DRENLUMDO-143085 format. One record per residue (C-alpha): residue in one letter; x, y, z. Coordinates in pm, 1 decimal. Layout:
A	X	Y	Z
...
# end
This chain:
X	-29314.9	5992.6	-10626.1
X	-29448.1	6272.6	-10787.2
X	-29781.5	6494.6	-10696.1
X	-29932.3	6824.9	-10724.7
X	-29923.0	7087.7	-10472.2
X	-30099.5	7423.5	-10507.1
X	-30000.9	7760.2	-10374.4
X	-30226.6	7911.1	-10132.9
X	-30319.9	8319.7	-10137.7
X	-30082.7	8344.0	-9850.2
X	-29807.4	8171.1	-10062.7
X	-29803.1	7878.3	-9844.3
X	-29733.8	7509.8	-9985.6
X	-29875.3	7175.6	-9832.4
X	-29599.6	6877.8	-9843.7
X	-29814.7	6550.0	-9929.9
X	-29810.4	6392.8	-9646.5
X	-29618.3	6061.3	-9821.5
X	-29339.6	6296.6	-9884.1
X	-29323.5	6419.5	-9518.0
X	-29344.9	6075.3	-9414.6
X	-29054.7	5936.7	-9643.7
X	-28839.7	6206.9	-9536.7
X	-28958.7	6233.6	-9157.1
X	-29067.0	6560.6	-9166.6
X	-29290.9	6685.6	-8860.8
X	-29483.4	7002.1	-8806.2
X	-29251.7	7265.6	-8698.2
X	-28938.8	7157.1	-8885.8
X	-28756.2	7401.9	-9061.4
X	-28630.8	7356.0	-9434.3
X	-28400.9	7531.9	-9635.2
X	-28532.7	7664.9	-9962.9
X	-28266.4	7669.3	-10248.3
X	-28367.6	7788.9	-10617.6
X	-28142.5	7632.8	-10903.5
X	-28227.4	7665.5	-11249.0
X	-28634.2	7786.5	-11192.8
X	-28665.7	7479.9	-10959.6
X	-28727.4	7512.1	-10573.3
X	-28543.8	7294.0	-10370.3
X	-28626.6	7217.2	-9994.7
X	-28355.7	7082.7	-9765.8
X	-28456.5	6988.8	-9392.5
X	-28251.4	7241.9	-9175.4
X	-28086.9	7173.5	-8871.8
X	-28160.1	7462.6	-8618.6
X	-27953.4	7487.7	-8304.5
X	-28041.0	7719.2	-8002.6
X	-27830.1	7994.8	-7948.6
X	-27740.9	8068.0	-7572.3
X	-27651.1	8410.3	-7453.4
X	-27373.5	8485.8	-7212.9
X	-27383.4	8699.9	-6903.4
X	-27087.2	8845.3	-6786.9
X	-27060.0	8590.5	-6492.1
X	-27071.9	8321.9	-6748.3
X	-26816.1	8446.6	-6931.3
X	-26598.1	8487.3	-6602.8
X	-26636.5	8130.0	-6564.1
X	-26528.0	8031.7	-6917.4
X	-26226.2	8252.6	-6815.0
X	-26141.0	8119.3	-6493.2
X	-26120.7	7738.2	-6636.0
X	-25959.4	7824.0	-6942.1
X	-25609.0	7700.2	-7026.4
X	-25534.2	8018.3	-7292.9
X	-25316.3	8313.1	-7121.3
X	-25486.8	8625.3	-7040.5
X	-25367.8	8810.3	-7347.2
X	-25528.8	8509.8	-7563.6
X	-25850.1	8532.1	-7390.3
X	-25833.7	8945.2	-7399.7
X	-25797.0	8862.6	-7814.0
X	-26116.7	8610.9	-7789.1
X	-26329.3	8802.9	-7657.9
X	-26228.5	9161.8	-7853.3
X	-26290.4	8912.9	-8169.1
X	-26617.6	8758.2	-8008.8
X	-26775.6	9101.9	-7902.0
X	-26657.9	9206.0	-8282.7
# end
């Protein structure tokens, strides 16, 4: 499939409906942009939600863990950076 798309004054490009349909793309989907040899390559991206843990939730994990207290402390030190 080959078609023409134009860049708007805001730098936006509308992907042709046929291309979106073939790839199963929907409004709000996220794409990765790669530049290779003067070409623009778009790949569908998987975006996963990030959960922030409260101190209480972290304590629950620690209670349910099979790690030793020293291993838990080391893991927490690495996680907190």
